[in-house]
C-alpha positions in Angstrom: 1.1 -20.6 -18.8 1.1 -16.9 -19.7 0.8 -14.7 -16.8 -1.4 -11.4 -17.3 -2.2 -10.3 -13.9 0.1 -10.1 -10.6 -1.9 -9.3 -7.3 0.3 -8.0 -4.5 -0.6 -7.9 -0.8 1.2 -5.2 0.9 2.0 -5.4 4.4 4.4 -8.6 5.2 4.4 -9.0 1.2 5.5 -6.2 -1.0 6.4 -3.8 2.0 9.4 -4.2 4.3 9.0 -4.0 7.8 9.3 -0.4 8.0 6.6 0.1 5.2 8.8 0.7 2.4 9.2 -0.7 -1.1 12.7 -1.8 -1.8 14.5 -1.1 -4.9 14.6 -4.6 -5.9 10.8 -4.9 -5.8 10.3 -1.8 -7.7 12.5 -3.0 -10.4 10.7 -6.2 -10.7 7.5 -4.7 -10.7 8.5 -2.4 -13.8 9.9 -5.2 -15.3 7.0 -7.1 -15.3 4.8 -4.4 -16.6 7.2 -4.0 -19.3 6.3 -7.3 -20.5 2.8 -6.6 -20.7 1.7 -7.9 -17.0 -0.7 -6.0 -15.0 0.5 -5.6 -11.4 -2.2 -4.9 -8.8 -2.6 -4.3 -5.1 -4.6 -6.4 -3.3 -4.6 -5.2 0.4 -6.6 -5.3 3.8 -5.7 -1.6 3.8 -8.3 1.3 2.8 -6.9 3.2 -0.4 -6.8 6.0 2.1 -4.0 4.4 4.2 -1.6 2.7 1.7 1.8 4.1 2.4 3.1 6.8 0.2 6.1 4.6 -0.9 3.8 2.1 -2.3 1.1 4.3 -3.6 3.7 6.4 -5.7 4.6 3.3 -7.9 3.7 4.5 -11.4 3.6 1.1 -12.7 0.5 0.2 -10.3 -2.8 0.9 -11.8 -5.5 -1.2 -10.2 -5.8 -1.7 -6.6 -8.1 -4.2 -4.6 -8.5 -2.7 -1.1 -10.3 -3.1 2.3 -10.0 -6.8 1.9 -11.7 -6.8 -1.4 -14.5 -4.5 -0.5 -13.4 -2.0 -3.0 -11.7 -2.3 -6.8 -10.5 0.9 -8.1 -8.7 2.0 -11.3 -6.3 4.9 -10.6 -7.1 6.4 -14.1 -11.1 6.0 -13.8 -11.9 5.6 -10.2 -14.0 3.2 -8.1 -14.7 -0.1 -10.3 -16.8 -1.9 -7.9 -18.0 -2.1 -4.0 -18.9 -4.6 -1.7 -20.4 -2.6 1.5 -21.2 -4.5 4.5 -25.2 -4.9 4.4 -27.0 -2.3 6.7 -28.5 -5.0 8.9 -25.3 -6.4 9.8 -23.8 -2.8 10.7 -26.8 -2.6 13.0 -25.9 -5.9 14.9 -22.5 -5.0 14.8 -23.0 -2.0 16.4 -24.8 -3.6 19.3 -22.3 -6.0 19.6 -19.1 -3.7 19.7 -20.5 -1.1 21.8 -20.3 -3.4 24.7 -16.4 -3.6 24.3 -14.0 -1.1 24.7 -11.8 -2.0 21.9 -10.6 0.5 19.3 -13.0 0.4 16.5 -11.9 1.8 12.9 -14.8 2.1 10.6 -13.8 2.8 7.0 -15.9 5.0 4.6 -14.7 6.2 1.2 -11.3 4.9 1.9 -10.7 6.9 5.0 -10.5 5.4 8.5 -12.7 6.9 11.4 -12.6 6.0 15.1 -13.2 7.2 18.5 -11.6 10.6 19.1 -10.0 9.4 22.5 -7.7 6.7 20.6 -6.6 9.0 18.2 -5.5 11.2 20.7 -3.4 8.3 22.3 -1.9 7.5 19.1 -0.6 11.1 18.5 0.8 10.9 21.9 2.4 7.5 21.2 3.9 8.8 18.0 5.1 11.9 19.7 6.9 9.6 22.2 8.4 7.8 19.0 6.3 4.7 19.6 4.5 3.0 17.0 6.0 4.3 13.8 3.4 2.3 12.0 0.8 4.8 12.8 2.5 7.3 10.7 0.8 6.0 7.8 -2.6 6.2 9.1 -4.9 9.0 8.4 -7.6 8.7 10.8 -10.7 11.0 11.2 -11.7 11.7 14.9 -15.2 10.9 16.0 -17.2 12.2 19.3 -19.3 8.7 18.8 -18.1 6.1 16.5 -21.1 3.9 16.9 -23.3 6.9 16.0 -21.2 7.4 13.1 -21.9 3.5 12.2 -25.4 3.9 12.4 -25.6 7.4 10.4 -23.3 5.7 7.5 -24.7 2.1 7.6 -25.2 1.9 4.0 -21.9 2.9 2.9 -19.5 1.1 5.2 -16.8 -0.8 3.4 -14.9 -2.4 6.4 -14.5 -2.4 10.1 -11.5 -3.3 12.2 -11.6 -4.1 15.9 -8.1 -3.8 17.4 -7.6 -5.5 20.7 -5.0 -4.7 23.3 -1.7 -6.2 22.6 -1.4 -8.6 25.3 -5.1 -9.0 25.9 -6.1 -12.6 26.5 -6.2 -14.3 22.7 -9.2 -16.0 23.9 -11.2 -12.6 23.9 -10.4 -12.2 20.1 -11.3 -15.6 19.4 -14.6 -15.2 21.1 -15.4 -12.0 19.7 -14.6 -13.5 16.1 -17.0 -16.2 16.8 -19.8 -13.7 17.7 -19.1 -11.6 14.7 -19.4 -14.8 12.5 -22.8 -15.6 13.7 -23.8 -12.3 12.2 -25.4 -13.1 8.8 -23.6 -11.4 5.6 -20.3 -10.8 7.1 -16.7 -12.2 6.5 -14.4 -11.9 9.3 -10.5 -12.4 9.0 -7.4 -11.0 10.3 -3.9 -10.1 9.1 -2.6 -9.1 12.6 -2.7 -11.0 16.2 -4.3 -8.4 17.7 -7.3 -7.5 15.2 -10.4 -8.6 13.3 -11.2 -7.4 9.9 -14.7 -7.4 8.9 -16.2 -6.9 5.5 -19.2 -7.8 3.5 -19.5 -11.7 2.7 -19.6 -10.9 -0.6 -16.1 -9.2 -0.5 -12.7 -10.8 0.4 -9.8 -10.3 -1.8 -10.5 -13.6 -3.8 -14.0 -12.4 -5.0 -12.3 -8.8 -5.9 -9.5 -10.5 -7.7 -12.0 -12.6 -9.8 -13.9 -9.1 -10.4 -10.7 -7.6 -11.7 -9.6 -10.2 -13.8 -12.7 -10.5 -15.5 -12.8 -6.8 -16.2 -9.2 -7.2 -17.9 -10.3 -10.2 -19.8 -8.0 -12.2 -18.1 -8.4 -16.2 -17.2 -7.9 -17.3 -13.8 -5.1 -19.4 -14.6 -3.3 -16.2 -16.1 -3.4 -14.8 -12.5 -0.8 -14.7 -10.1 -1.3 -13.9 -6.5 1.2 -13.2 -3.6 0.6 -13.0 0.5 1.6 -13.7 3.9 -1.3 -13.8 6.2 -5.0 -15.1 6.7 -6.6 -12.4 4.9 -4.8 -13.6 1.7 -6.1 -17.2 1.8 -9.2 -16.5 -0.4 -6.9 -15.6 -3.4 -5.3 -19.2 -4.2 -8.6 -20.9 -5.3 -8.9 -18.0 -8.1 -5.2 -17.8 -9.1 -3.1 -20.0 -11.4 -0.2 -19.4 -9.1 -0.3 -18.8 -5.6 3.0 -17.5 -4.0 3.6 -17.3 -0.3 6.3 -15.2 1.5 9.0 -16.8 3.5 7.8 -14.7 6.5 3.9 -15.9 6.0 1.8 -17.9 8.2 2.1 -21.4 8.0 -1.4 -21.7 6.8 -0.7 -19.7 4.0 2.5 -21.6 2.5 0.6 -24.9 3.0 -1.8 -23.3 0.4 0.9 -22.1 -2.0 2.3 -23.4 -5.3 5.6 -21.4 -4.3 7.3 -20.3 -1.0 9.4 -17.3 -2.3 12.1 -15.1 0.0 10.8 -13.1 3.0 9.4 -9.6 2.4 12.7 -8.2 3.7 14.5 -9.8 1.3 13.0 -8.8 -2.1 10.5 -11.9 -2.0 8.3 -10.5 -4.4 11.0 -9.7 -7.0 12.2 -13.2 -6.6 8.9 -14.6 -7.3 8.3 -12.4 -10.3 11.6 -13.4 -12.0 11.1 -17.1 -11.2 7.4 -17.2 -12.5 8.1 -14.9 -15.6 11.0 -17.1 -16.8 14.0 -15.2 -15.4 15.7 -16.8 -12.6 17.4 -13.7 -11.4 17.2 -10.0 -11.5 20.6 -10.0 -13.7 19.3 -12.5 -16.4 16.0 -10.1 -16.8 18.2 -7.1 -17.8 
């Protein structure tokens, strides 16, 4: 099989735990593109919150973001979008306004959330906590649910963040309620969140669109991921790679289980699949 496209998840896959891209992974991506392979991001993040260390990789042209709601070309802008249906946004607003969880609403690649939560995040960062939030750019809203209603036609993703330590049954109950709303896909990449997109989005559907745009057959596609929001990609990939640190459900679906995100797992898989057993042999 000739590989022509590699789709990479970011958190837990390409990125290390401190949200960096290792030199080994960078070199492997460059080596793959030199061989004529397109390498794309396929992330749950919106384009506005991709860590700078990843966004700056010159070999990455295409990006699947917001769990497949948006497909972009860095040279020509947005290729396609799958916004959450407006009627579903209305029903989500009614459901979520009854809770006190942090709700993030993504429009044009930017996260919007209630002002009080942004203030709490800023204070936590000042105290040296939650360095993950350094990579987030959020816009404060006085009324996040009013914002949802106003932008009901152009919302690419909504994330509900639960208290870390809250009874996990609350997350499952809320996810069940969300899944009863027509036109939605609810998934997760972290133990304490629910990521909501259109039912016509998803990383798998977006990957199909990108491959078709590039004239690439599905069996020429490689996907790599670690979490539940990556599980729509195996069905549309010739080879599916799970990270060594990935969820067991992801590993069970994979054709290959590579090293962890902290041990250049992406690079190891690239060299193995493209016919070189190690970085040294590729040089």
